[in-house]
C-alpha positions in Angstrom: -39.1 21.7 -24.7 -35.6 20.7 -25.8 -35.0 17.0 -26.6 -31.8 15.1 -27.2 -33.0 14.1 -30.7 -33.3 17.7 -31.7 -30.0 18.5 -30.2 -28.2 15.7 -32.1 -29.9 16.7 -35.4 -29.1 20.4 -35.2 -26.8 20.3 -38.3 -29.4 18.7 -40.4 -32.1 21.1 -39.2 -29.9 24.1 -39.9 -29.3 23.0 -43.5 -33.0 22.6 -44.1 -33.7 26.0 -42.4 -31.0 27.7 -44.6 -32.7 26.3 -47.7 -36.1 27.5 -46.5 -34.7 31.0 -45.8 -33.1 31.2 -49.2 -36.3 30.1 -50.9 -38.4 32.5 -48.9 -36.0 35.5 -49.7 -36.0 34.5 -53.4 -39.8 34.5 -53.6 -39.9 37.9 -51.8 -37.3 39.4 -54.1 -39.2 38.1 -57.1 -42.5 39.7 -55.9 -40.7 43.0 -55.3 -39.3 43.0 -58.9 -42.8 42.2 -60.3 -44.1 45.4 -58.4 -41.5 47.4 -60.5 -38.7 47.8 -58.0 -35.1 47.5 -59.3 -33.3 44.3 -58.5 -31.0 45.8 -55.8 -33.9 47.7 -54.1 -36.1 44.6 -54.3 -33.3 42.6 -52.5 -32.8 45.3 -49.9 -36.6 45.5 -49.1 -36.8 41.7 -48.8 -34.0 41.6 -46.2 -35.5 44.6 -44.3 -38.8 42.7 -44.1 -37.3 39.3 -43.2 -34.4 40.5 -40.9 -30.9 39.1 -40.7 -30.9 35.5 -41.8 -27.9 34.6 -39.7 -29.6 36.0 -36.6 -32.6 34.0 -37.3 -30.5 30.8 -37.7 -28.7 31.6 -34.5 -31.9 32.1 -32.6 -33.3 28.8 -33.8 -29.9 27.1 -33.2 -30.0 28.2 -29.5 -33.6 27.0 -29.2 -32.4 23.5 -30.4 -29.4 23.5 -28.0 -28.5 23.0 -24.4 -26.7 26.3 -23.9 -24.4 24.9 -21.2 -23.4 21.9 -23.2 -22.9 23.9 -26.3 -20.7 26.4 -24.5 -18.8 23.6 -22.8 -17.9 21.9 -26.1 -16.9 25.2 -27.6 -14.6 25.9 -24.7 -13.3 22.3 -24.9 -12.3 22.6 -28.5 -10.6 26.0 -27.9 -8.7 24.5 -24.9 -7.6 21.5 -26.9 -6.3 23.7 -29.7 -4.3 25.8 -27.2 -2.8 22.8 -25.6 -1.9 21.3 -28.9 0.2 24.4 -29.6 2.0 23.9 -26.3 3.1 20.3 -26.0 6.0 21.1 -23.7 3.7 22.7 -21.2 1.3 19.7 -21.3 4.2 17.3 -20.7 5.6 19.3 -17.8 2.2 19.5 -16.1 1.5 15.8 -16.8 4.8 14.7 -15.3 4.6 17.1 -12.3 1.0 16.3 -11.3 1.5 12.7 -12.3 4.2 12.2 -9.6 1.9 13.7 -6.9 -1.2 11.9 -8.1 0.7 8.6 -8.3 1.8 8.9 -4.7 -1.8 9.5 -3.5 -3.4 6.9 -5.7 -0.9 4.3 -4.4 -1.6 5.1 -0.8 -5.4 5.2 -1.4 -5.2 1.7 -3.0 -3.7 0.4 0.3 -6.3 2.3 2.3 -9.1 0.9 0.2 -7.9 -2.7 0.8 -6.9 -2.4 4.4 -9.6 -0.2 5.8 -12.5 0.3 3.3 -13.0 -2.7 1.0 -15.3 -5.5 2.1 -14.8 -9.1 1.3 -15.7 -10.5 -2.2 -19.0 -12.0 -1.0 -22.7 -11.4 -1.7 -24.0 -8.1 -0.1 -20.9 -7.5 2.1 -22.7 -4.7 4.0 -24.8 -7.2 5.9 -22.1 -9.7 6.6 -20.3 -9.2 9.9 -17.7 -10.9 12.1 -18.6 -11.6 15.7 -15.5 -11.4 18.1 -15.4 -12.6 21.7 -14.3 -10.3 24.5 -12.6 -12.1 27.3 -12.7 -11.1 31.0 -14.2 -7.6 30.4 -11.0 -6.6 28.6 -10.6 -4.6 25.4 -9.0 -7.6 23.7 -11.1 -9.2 21.0 -10.5 -12.4 19.2 -11.8 -15.7 17.9 -14.5 -17.7 19.8 -14.5 -21.2 21.2 -16.4 -24.0 19.5 -18.9 -24.0 22.4 -19.5 -20.2 22.1 -20.1 -20.6 18.3 -22.6 -23.4 18.9 -24.4 -21.1 21.4 -24.5 -18.2 19.0 -25.8 -20.3 16.2 -28.5 -21.7 18.3 -29.7 -18.6 20.2 -29.0 -15.5 18.1 -32.2 -14.2 16.4 -30.8 -11.1 14.6 -29.0 -13.2 12.0 -30.3 -15.2 9.1 -27.2 -17.4 9.4 -24.2 -17.9 11.6 -21.1 -19.7 10.3 -17.5 -20.1 11.4 -14.1 -21.0 10.1 -10.6 -21.7 11.4 -7.9 -19.4 9.8 -4.9 -21.6 9.7 -4.8 -25.2 8.4 -1.5 -26.2 6.6 -1.5 -29.2 4.4 0.4 -30.9 1.6 -1.5 -31.4 -1.6 -0.4 -34.1 -4.1 -1.2 -34.3 -7.7 0.5 -33.4 -10.9 4.2 -32.5 -10.3 5.8 -32.2 -6.9 3.8 -32.1 -3.7 2.9 -28.6 -2.7 2.5 -26.9 0.7 -0.8 -25.1 0.8 -2.9 -23.3 3.4 -6.6 -23.7 3.9 -9.4 -23.4 6.4 -11.8 -25.7 8.1 -15.3 -24.3 8.1 -18.8 -25.0 9.1 -20.9 -26.5 6.4 -23.0 -23.3 6.0 -20.1 -20.9 5.4 -20.7 -20.5 1.6 -24.4 -20.2 2.1 -24.0 -17.5 4.7 -21.4 -15.7 2.6 -23.7 -16.0 -0.4 -20.7 -17.0 -2.5 -21.3 -18.4 -6.0 -19.0 -21.1 -7.3 -17.0 -21.3 -10.6 -17.6 -25.0 -10.6 -19.7 -27.3 -8.4 -21.1 -26.3 -5.0 -20.3 -25.6 -1.4 -20.8 -27.9 1.6 -24.2 -29.4 2.4 -25.7 -29.6 5.9 -24.8 -33.3 6.5 -21.2 -33.1 5.3 -19.5 -32.0 8.5 -17.5 -35.2 8.7 -17.4 -36.0 5.0 -14.0 -36.0 3.2 -14.9 -33.3 0.7 -13.0 -30.2 -0.4 -13.6 -26.9 -2.1 -10.6 -25.5 -4.0 -9.7 -21.9 -4.6 -9.7 -20.7 -8.1 -6.0 -20.0 -8.1 -5.1 -23.4 -6.7 -7.4 -25.1 -9.3 -5.7 -23.1 -12.1 -2.1 -23.5 -10.8 -1.9 -27.1 -9.4 -4.6 -28.8 -11.6 -4.2 -26.8 -14.8 -7.8 -25.5 -14.6 -9.2 -29.0 -15.3 -12.9 -28.6 -16.0 -13.5 -32.2 -15.0 -12.1 -31.8 -11.5 -15.4 -32.3 -9.8 -15.8 -35.7 -8.2 -12.1 -36.5 -8.5 -10.0 -37.6 -5.4 -7.3 -35.3 -4.1 -4.6 -36.3 -1.7 -4.4 -33.8 1.1 -1.6 -34.6 3.7 -2.0 -38.2 2.9 -5.8 -38.2 3.3 -8.2 -38.6 0.3 -10.7 -35.8 -0.3 -13.3 -35.5 -3.0 -13.5 -32.2 -4.9 -17.0 -30.8 -4.9 -16.4 -27.2 -5.9 -14.1 -24.4 -7.1 -14.6 -20.9 -5.6 -15.0 -17.9 -7.7 -12.0 -15.9 -8.9 -10.7 -13.4 -6.4 -12.1 -15.2 -3.3 -9.2 -16.1 -0.9 -11.2 -16.2 2.3 -13.3 -13.8 4.4 -10.2 -12.1 5.8 -8.6 -9.9 3.1 -5.0 -10.3 4.1 -4.9 -14.1 3.9 -4.4 -16.2 0.8 -6.6 -19.3 1.5 -6.5 -22.1 -1.1 -8.9 -24.8 0.1 -11.7 -25.4 2.5 -12.8 -28.6 4.2 -15.6 -29.2 6.7 -14.9 -28.4 10.3 -15.4 -32.0 11.3 -12.5 -33.1 9.0 -10.0 -30.6 10.6 -8.6 -33.1 13.1 -7.7 -35.4 10.2 -5.3 -32.7 8.9 -4.3 -30.7 12.0 -1.9 -31.8 14.7 -4.4 -31.9 17.5 -4.9 -35.6 17.2 -1.2 -36.2 17.0 -0.6 -34.4 20.2 -3.6 -35.9 22.0 -5.2 -32.6 22.5 -9.0 -32.2 22.9 -10.0 -30.1 19.8 -13.0 -28.6 21.7 -10.4 -27.0 24.0 -8.0 -25.6 21.5 -10.1 -24.8 18.4 -10.7 -21.0 18.1 -13.1 -20.0 15.3 -13.7 -16.8 13.5 -17.5 -16.4 13.6 -19.3 -14.7 10.6 -23.0 -13.9 10.5 -25.5 -12.5 8.0 -27.8 -9.8 9.4 -31.5 -10.4 8.8 -33.3 -7.9 6.6 -34.3 -4.8 8.6 -31.9 -5.6 11.5 -29.2 -3.0 12.1 -25.8 -3.7 13.7 -26.9 -1.7 16.8 -29.8 -4.0 17.3 -27.7 -7.1 16.8 -25.1 -5.8 19.2 -27.7 -5.2 21.8 -28.9 -8.8 21.4 -25.4 -10.1 21.7 -24.8 -8.1 24.9 -27.9 -9.6 26.4 -26.8 -13.1 25.4 -23.3 -12.5 27.0 -25.0 -11.7 30.3 -27.2 -14.8 30.1 -24.1 -17.0 29.3 -22.2 -15.5 32.2 -25.1 -16.4 34.6 -25.6 -19.9 33.1 -21.8 -20.8 32.9 -20.1 -18.6 35.5 -16.9 -20.7 35.4 -16.4 -20.7 31.6 -18.1 -17.4 30.5 -17.4 -15.0 33.3 -16.6 -11.6 31.7 -17.6 -12.8 28.2 -18.7 -10.2 25.7 -19.1 -9.8 22.0 -18.1 -7.2 19.4 -19.4 -6.8 15.8 -17.2 -5.7 12.9 -17.6 -5.6 9.2 -16.7 -9.0 7.9 -13.1 -9.3 6.9 -12.2 -6.0 8.6 -9.3 -5.6 11.0 -9.8 -5.7 14.7 -10.0 -2.1 16.2 -6.5 -2.4 17.7 -4.8 -3.5 14.5 -6.9 -1.0 12.5 -5.7 1.9 14.7 -2.0 1.0 14.0 -2.6 0.7 10.3 -4.6 3.9 10.2 -1.9 5.8 11.9 0.8 4.5 9.5 -1.4 5.1 6.4 -2.4 8.6 7.6 1.3 9.5 7.9 1.9 8.2 4.4 -1.2 10.1 3.1 0.1 13.3 4.6 3.4 12.8 2.9 1.8 12.0 -0.4 -0.3 15.1 -0.1 2.8 17.2 0.5 4.2 15.9 -2.8 1.0 16.8 -4.5 1.1 20.3 -3.0 4.6 20.7 -4.3 3.5 19.6 -7.7 0.4 21.8 -7.6 2.5 24.8 -6.6 4.8 24.1 -9.6 1.9 23.9 -12.0 0.3 27.0 -10.6 3.5 28.9 -11.2 3.6 27.6 -14.8 -0.1 28.6 -15.3 0.6 32.0 -13.9 3.3 32.5 -16.5 0.9 31.4 -19.3 -1.7 33.8 -17.9 0.7 36.6 -17.9 1.4 36.0 -21.6 -2.3 36.2 -22.3 -2.9 39.6 -20.7 -3.3 41.5 -24.0 -5.8 38.8 -25.2 -7.8 39.2 -22.0 -7.8 43.0 -22.3 -9.1 42.7 -25.8 -11.9 40.3 -24.8 -12.9 42.6 -21.9 -13.0 45.6 -24.3 -15.3 43.6 -26.6 -17.8 42.9 -23.7 -16.7 39.5 -22.3 -17.6 38.8 -18.7 -15.2 37.7 -16.1 -16.7 34.2 -15.9 -16.3 33.8 -19.7 -12.6 34.5 -19.3 -12.1 32.2 -16.3 -14.0 29.2 -17.6 -11.8 28.2 -20.5 -8.6 28.7 -18.4 -10.0 26.4 -15.7 -10.9 23.9 -18.4 -7.4 24.0 -19.7 -5.8 23.3 -16.3 -8.3 20.5 -15.6 -7.5 18.8 -18.9 -3.8 19.0 -18.1 -4.5 17.6 -14.6 -6.5 14.7 -16.1 -3.5 13.9 -18.3 -1.4 13.9 -15.2 -3.9 11.6 -13.5 -3.6 9.1 -16.4 0.2 9.3 -16.1 -0.1 8.9 -12.3 -2.3 5.9 -12.6 0.2 4.3 -14.9 3.0 4.9 -12.4 0.9 3.5 -9.6 0.2 0.3 -11.6 4.0 -0.2 -12.0 4.4 0.3 -8.2 1.7 -2.1 -7.4 3.3 -4.8 -9.6 6.6 -4.2 -7.8 4.7 -4.6 -4.4 3.4 -8.0 -5.6 7.1 -9.2 -5.7 7.5 -8.4 -1.9 8.0 -11.5 0.3 7.6 -11.5 4.1 9.9 -13.9 6.0 6.9 -15.8 7.3 5.3 -19.1 6.2 1.7 -17.7 6.5 0.3 -17.0 3.0 -0.4 -13.3 3.3 -2.1 -11.7 0.3 -0.2 -8.4 -0.2 -1.6 -7.8 -3.7 -3.3 -4.4 -4.3 -5.6 -3.9 -7.2 -7.3 -0.8 -8.6 -11.0 -1.2 -8.4 -13.6 1.4 -9.4 -13.2 3.1 -6.0 -9.5 3.8 -6.7 -10.2 5.0 -10.3 -13.0 7.3 -9.0 -10.5 8.7 -6.4 -7.9 9.3 -9.1 -10.4 11.1 -11.3 -11.8 13.3 -8.6 -8.2 14.0 -7.3 -7.2 15.0 -10.8 -10.2 17.3 -11.4 -9.8 18.9 -8.0 -6.1 19.5 -8.4 -6.6 20.9 -11.9 -9.3 23.3 -10.6 -7.2 24.4 -7.6 -4.0 24.9 -9.6 -5.9 26.9 -12.3 -8.2 29.1 -10.2 -5.6 31.6 -9.0 -4.0 32.1 -12.4 -7.4 32.4 -14.0 -8.7 35.0 -11.6 -5.4 37.0 -11.9 -5.6 36.9 -15.7 -9.3 37.8 -15.8 -8.8 41.3 -14.2 -6.0 43.0 -16.3 -5.3 46.7 -16.2 -6.8 47.1 -19.7 -4.8 50.2 -20.9 -1.5 48.7 -19.7 -2.3 45.2 -21.1 -3.2 46.6 -24.5 0.2 48.2 -24.5 1.8 44.8 -23.9 2.6 45.2 -20.2 2.1 42.0 -18.1 -0.7 42.0 -15.6 1.4 39.9 -13.1 4.6 41.8 -13.5 4.1 45.0 -11.4 7.0 47.3 -10.6 8.0 47.6 -7.0 6.1 44.4 -6.0 8.5 42.1 -4.0 6.2 39.4 -2.8 4.3 38.0 -5.8 2.0 35.0 -5.9 4.7 33.1 -7.8 7.3 33.8 -5.2 4.9 32.6 -2.4 4.4 29.4 -4.3 8.1 28.8 -4.7 8.6 29.4 -0.9 5.9 26.8 -0.3 7.5 24.3 -2.6 10.9 24.5 -1.1 9.5 24.4 2.5 7.5 21.3 1.8 10.4 19.7 0.0 12.7 20.3 3.0 10.2 18.4 5.2 10.1 15.5 2.8 13.8 15.3 2.3 14.5 15.4 6.0 12.0 12.6 6.5 13.5 10.7 3.6 17.0 11.2 5.0 15.9 9.7 8.4 14.4 6.6 6.8 17.5 6.1 4.5 19.8 6.4 7.5 17.6 4.0 9.5 17.7 1.6 6.6 21.5 1.8 6.5 21.7 1.2 10.2 19.4 -1.8 9.9 21.4 -3.2 7.1 24.6 -2.8 9.1 23.2 -4.3 12.2 24.8 -7.6 13.1 22.1 -10.2 13.5 24.2 -12.4 15.8 24.8 -15.2 13.3 26.5 -15.8 10.0 24.9 -14.1 7.0 26.3 -16.3 4.3 26.6 -19.9 3.3 23.5 -21.4 4.9 20.5 -22.9 3.1 17.0 -23.1 4.6 14.5 -25.8 3.6 11.3 -26.5 5.5 9.2 -29.6 5.8 6.1 -30.4 7.9 6.0 -34.1 8.9 3.3 -33.7 11.5 0.8 -32.2 9.0 1.9 -34.8 6.5 0.7 -37.9 8.4 3.8 -38.6 10.7 3.2 -39.3 14.3 5.1 -37.8 17.2 7.2 -41.0 17.4 8.0 -41.1 13.7 8.9 -37.4 13.3 12.3 -37.5 15.2 13.4 -40.6 13.2 12.5 -38.8 9.9 14.4 -35.6 10.9 17.4 -37.6 12.0 17.6 -39.6 8.7 17.2 -36.4 6.6 19.9 -34.7 8.6 22.3 -37.6 8.2 21.7 -37.9 4.4 22.0 -34.1 4.0 25.3 -34.1 5.8 26.7 -36.6 3.3 26.0 -34.3 0.4 29.3 -33.0 -1.1 30.1 -29.5 0.0 27.9 -29.6 3.1 29.8 -29.0 6.3 27.1 -29.2 8.9 23.3 -29.5 9.3 20.8 -28.7 12.0 17.0 -28.5 12.7 14.9 -25.8 14.3 11.2 -25.1 14.7 11.7 -21.5 13.4 14.4 -19.5 11.8 15.5 -16.2 13.4 14.0 -13.0 12.0 10.8 -14.7 10.9 8.5 -12.1 12.6 7.0 -14.7 15.0 8.0 -16.8 17.9 7.0 -18.4 21.1 7.6 -16.8 24.5 7.3 -18.1 28.1 8.1 -16.9 31.6 11.1 -18.4 33.4 12.3 -18.3 37.0 15.2 -19.9 38.9 14.2 -23.4 39.8 15.0 -23.0 43.5 12.7 -20.0 43.8 9.0 -19.6 43.8 7.2 -18.6 40.5 5.4 -15.3 40.2 3.1 -15.6 37.3 2.9 -12.4 35.3 6.0 -11.0 36.9 8.7 -13.4 36.0 11.0 -12.6 33.1 9.9 -13.7 29.7 12.1 -15.2 27.0 11.9 -16.3 23.4 11.9 -20.1 23.0 13.6 -22.0 20.1 13.7 -25.7 19.7 17.0 -26.7 18.0 19.0 -29.8 17.4 22.6 -30.3 18.3 24.9 -28.6 15.9 22.5 -25.6 15.5 24.9 -23.0 16.8 27.8 -24.3 14.7 25.6 -24.4 11.5 24.0 -21.0 11.9 27.1 -19.4 13.3 26.2 -18.2 16.8 29.4 -18.0 18.9 29.7 -19.8 22.2 30.3 -17.9 25.5 30.5 -20.9 27.8 29.4 -24.5 28.2 28.6 -27.0 25.6 26.0 -28.2 23.1 23.2 -30.7 23.8 24.4 -34.3 24.4 21.2 -36.3 24.8 18.3 -37.2 22.6 16.5 -39.1 25.3 13.0 -37.5 25.9 13.0 -39.0 29.4 16.3 -37.6 30.5 16.6 -34.3 32.4 15.7 -31.4 30.1 18.6 -29.4 28.7 18.8 -25.8 27.5 21.2 -23.3 26.1 20.6 -19.7 26.8 21.9 -16.5 25.3 23.9 -13.8 27.1 20.9 -11.5 27.5 19.0 -14.3 29.4 22.0 -15.0 31.6 22.3 -11.3 32.5 18.6 -10.9 33.2 18.1 -14.0 35.3 21.4 -14.6 37.0 23.2 -11.2 36.7 26.9 -11.6 36.9 26.8 -15.0 38.6 27.6 -18.3 37.0 25.0 -19.6 34.6 26.2 -23.0 33.3 24.8 -25.7 35.5 22.0 -23.7 36.9 18.4 -24.7 36.5 15.4 -22.7 35.4 11.7 -23.6 35.3 8.9 -22.7 32.9 5.4 -24.2 32.7 6.3 -26.7 35.4 9.2 -28.0 33.4 12.8 -27.6 34.7 15.7 -27.2 32.4 19.4 -27.6 33.2 21.5 -24.8 31.4 24.4 -26.6 29.7 25.7 -23.6 27.6 25.6 -19.9 27.0 25.9 -18.3 23.5 26.1 -14.8 22.3 23.0 -12.7 21.6 21.3 -12.9 18.3 18.3 -11.1 16.8 15.0 -13.0 17.2 12.0 -11.6 15.5 13.2 -8.5 13.6 16.5 -6.7 13.0 15.3 -3.6 14.8 14.6 -5.4 18.1 16.9 -5.1 21.0 18.7 -8.3 22.1 16.0 -10.3 23.8 16.5 -13.2 26.2 16.4 -16.5 24.4 16.2 -20.1 25.6 17.2 -22.8 23.2 15.6 -26.1 24.1 16.7 -29.5 22.7 14.5 -30.3 19.8 14.9 -34.1 20.2 13.7 -33.9 23.9 10.7 -31.7 23.2 9.6 -32.7 19.7 6.5 -34.5 20.9 5.2 -31.7 23.1 3.8 -29.7 20.2 3.6 -29.7 16.4 4.9 -26.4 15.1 2.3 -24.8 12.7 5.1 -23.8 10.3 6.9 -27.1 10.3 10.6 -27.7 10.9 13.4 -25.9 9.1 16.6 -27.7 8.0 19.7 -25.5 8.1 22.5 -26.6 5.8 25.9 -24.9 5.9 27.5 -25.4 2.5 30.7 -24.5 0.7 30.2 -24.1 -3.0 27.2 -23.5 -5.3 23.9 -22.9 -3.4 21.7 -24.1 -6.3 23.6 -27.4 -6.6 23.5 -28.0 -2.8 19.8 -27.2 -2.7 19.0 -29.7 -5.5 21.1 -32.4 -3.9 19.5 -32.0 -0.5 16.0 -31.8 -2.0 16.7 -35.1 -3.9 17.8 -36.8 -0.6 14.5 -35.7 1.1 12.4 -37.0 -1.7 14.4 -40.2 -1.8 13.1 -40.8 1.8 9.5 -39.6 1.1 8.5 -38.4 -2.3 5.1 -37.2 -0.9 6.8 -34.7 1.5 6.4 -31.1 0.4 9.4 -28.9 0.7 8.8 -25.2 1.1 10.4 -22.0 2.2 13.5 -22.9 0.2 16.0 -20.0 0.2 19.5 -19.0 1.3 20.2 -17.1 4.5 21.0 -14.1 2.4 17.5 -14.1 0.8 16.0 -14.6 4.3 17.8 -11.5 5.6 16.7 -9.6 2.6 13.1 -10.6 3.3 13.5 -9.6 7.0 14.5 -6.1 5.9 11.4 -5.7 3.7 9.6 -3.3 6.0 12.4 -0.7 6.4 13.3 -1.1 2.7 9.7 -0.4 1.6 9.4 2.5 3.9 12.7 3.9 2.7 11.8 3.3 -0.9 8.4 5.1 -0.6 9.8 8.1 1.2 12.8 8.1 -1.1 10.4 8.4 -4.1 8.4 11.1 -2.3 11.6 13.0 -1.4 13.1 12.7 -4.9 9.9 13.8 -6.5 9.6 16.8 -4.2 13.2 17.8 -4.8 12.8 17.6 -8.6 9.5 19.6 -8.5 10.9 22.3 -6.2 14.0 22.7 -8.3 12.0 22.9 -11.5 9.6 25.4 -9.9 12.4 27.7 -8.7 14.1 27.4 -12.1 10.9 28.4 -13.8 10.4 31.4 -11.5 13.9 32.6 -12.1 13.7 32.0 -15.9 10.4 34.0 -16.0 12.0 36.8 -13.9 14.9 37.0 -16.3 12.7 37.1 -19.4 10.5 39.8 -17.9 13.4 41.9 -16.8 15.3 41.7 -20.1 14.8 45.4 -20.8 16.0 46.3 -17.3 19.1 44.1 -17.6 19.9 45.7 -21.0 19.6 49.2 -19.4 21.9 48.2 -16.5 24.5 46.8 -18.9 24.2 49.9 -21.1 24.8 52.1 -18.0 28.0 50.2 -17.1 26.9 47.3 -14.9 29.2 44.3 -15.1 27.9 40.9 -16.2 29.0 39.4 -12.9 27.0 42.1 -11.0 23.9 41.2 -13.1 24.4 37.5 -12.4 24.7 38.2 -8.6 21.5 40.3 -8.8 19.5 37.4 -10.2 21.1 34.8 -7.9 20.4 36.9 -4.9 16.7 37.0 -5.6 16.5 33.2 -5.8 18.7 32.7 -2.7 16.5 35.0 -0.7 13.5 32.9 -1.6 15.4 29.7 -0.6 16.5 31.2 2.7 12.9 32.2 3.6 11.6 28.8 2.6 14.3 27.0 4.7 13.6 29.2 7.7 10.0 28.0 7.5 10.6 24.4 6.6 13.4 23.4 8.9 11.3 23.9 12.2 8.4 22.0 10.6 10.8 19.2 9.5 12.2 19.1 13.1 8.7 18.7 14.5 7.7 16.1 11.8 10.7 13.9 12.8 9.0 13.2 16.1 6.1 11.6 14.3 8.2 9.0 12.6 10.5 8.3 15.7 8.7 5.1 16.5 9.7 3.4 13.2 13.3 4.5 13.1 16.1 2.1 14.1 19.6 3.0 15.2 19.2 6.8 14.9 17.6 9.6 16.9 14.6 11.4 15.4 16.7 14.7 15.5 19.7 13.1 13.7 22.3 15.9 13.3 23.7 14.3 10.1 20.3 14.4 8.4 19.4 17.9 9.6 22.8 19.3 8.4 23.3 17.3 5.2 19.8 17.7 3.8 19.4 21.5 4.1 22.9 21.9 2.6 22.1 19.6 -0.3 18.8 21.4 -1.0 20.6 24.7 -0.8 23.1 23.5 -3.4 20.2 22.3 -5.7 18.3 25.6 -5.4 21.5 27.6 -6.0 22.1 25.7 -9.2 18.5 26.3 -10.2 19.1 30.1 -9.7 22.5 30.1 -11.3 21.5 28.7 -14.7 19.0 31.5 -15.5 21.3 34.1 -14.0 24.1 33.0 -16.3 21.8 33.3 -19.2 20.8 36.8 -18.0 24.4 37.9 -17.9 24.8 37.0 -21.6 22.1 39.5 -22.8 23.4 42.1 -25.3 22.3 45.6 -24.4 21.3 46.4 -28.0 19.1 43.3 -28.2 17.5 44.0 -24.9 16.8 47.7 -25.6 15.3 46.9 -29.0 12.4 45.3 -27.1 11.5 48.7 -25.6 
């Protein structure tokens, strides 16, 4: 039986064997000479008796080998020698396939994080989220504190049930300026249920629900505290409250939910010390919604756990018919998206995956064409091998190995491009204050995907050329005739691949054109306010220890001091800046009429101070600004034109009254429409309430934003305003500092990313298709050199030869466009939902793109045709 030790020592064994054979033959020759035979005859008889020494060595070599491994390494060495002699071919294949593989690896990295990857906890397969279903609906979400307590007490399918609250903003003091951070309040058993080891210290203990202790994330510990190894036991000021550090989470853990970047955890009982519920006199048991996470017991499946939860929901509905009527539960993998959100992401990522696969198909067609040309050049070699007894598999195997090696080099190049793209994605900022974690990393799943994709692509690209080259017409090939160049054959495999390339490229370019046109329309869209000369600086007094009575005074003093900064022309406050992707809505009706809940018109609600419209640059239509800061005075509101049209039609608006949530507002002014959440939204109805009159009603989660209109240098104005704020309160964290131009740039991030991705795909497809067509035409010219020489010798003009070659390429392009244009027309309907300002069948795109592609393909045909027209007849006929 063969062993690895014998396999690795074959060289040493062969040397010993050779010495033994030589010694044995020498002894046999000596005995023959002693018997009286001449030296030559004695040697001949010894070899006749022993046999061929080389054959004996080969037989023993095979016995000490794994035949498959031995053959593989021999083919590998041969393939590497051939590729070493063709560096230009290797580079061409590497770049071509690298572009296609990079696109697919990039998309799969997003798919892996958004849809496949579990949270960085112990045994993620058994950790699940339990979501509540309300009123028999399909909507799922967090659970109330009471529901969590019931689950923890009664559920038997889980070894532990924990919970956490997703959003808890705070200001952390320490070395340097105070910093705005986001954390979570959690049950004391969260880290135990998640089986999460710590870098330093520990998690919460059972009796610490109301203890001022804190666990820091690894990133916050390194960034804000310099990675201090003695941090345990030290006090930390969090929103003016002192907490003791008891642990530092492991690197990479940013919370159970993979899209959030959580930087600290405190016990659930300490949440009201940091949140705004206590400030606003709200019962935390009524407002706290928790994400529930549970660990399945060994041997318990999700189906069994779901069955138990369904039974518990029915019991709760009977026991508490008022609170739990229609209650249900739904289990998902911990950290995974809800089914509704996952469906939207899956649709978007599926579309991107299809586009990335189109790019890879174009690249694969290009490489297959190149390999066909290489196979045609080896037709004589293949014929000789067949004549010597080689099997078809022995011919195909090394060619497939060559294509696979080149594809693997393309995979390495593609992974490098993907890493560059992922670093670029890390610089993306959304115009929201929530700390989203948009980072994408390449784990082993992604690397395995890249490897399998490279190997599969190499095999698919090489199989057709290898099969075609492995069955040559031996007599013709021995005479030097190409196997793949057969007279009278109009539709060759190479031409079919070129048609496929151009068709797919047309689909990509049309889609890219639609996204670029949509991006341009978005960039040109007027947001309804001034796009220059405004600074945005946010603070959060409520989550920094200020009461509802102290906050208005602080905002007033900051506004007054900011207005005195040189170069500042006006200032104003708001609870959120337009185009921030979020907002508050409510139903309104005319005060003199009866409300119809669920049917009254809805409007976006902004809380703004007086001077807001002047500062941000929203023009007035009628009326005036707010003129009172008395919370007890009648409520005032300013509405936009869309609200006035929707509620009052063409009638007079100023002086009318509207009601929402049992509060009546007098409309004192009307302003022009402005974009609210995104630039692509239609003009929605907006109600601007007086910030001073409503500041005590609720504490905005994202703080208050100071808008500063300045004339001069933005950096100097920002520094001056920041100094004025810290002069009033040095412990107040300032965040979300940027100009209105930067804010608008962030607001356009989604259309820009979409256009950039499709632009990369389209450009890569165009480049690959042009190179593929150029390669086919160049090969056609080189293979028809004798024919061209004969035509010229018989009197054909060089212009006629040039037209002959161009006509062949133009015919392929026309066929490809005839196939690709209807497919592109159909594909445009798929992306219609994410386009802004243009129709999916945009006539500019569908006329410009085909014309541009036709010009590129014509150029790719003309260059080889021009070279063909310069052939000298004597040189061409000499090849015959």
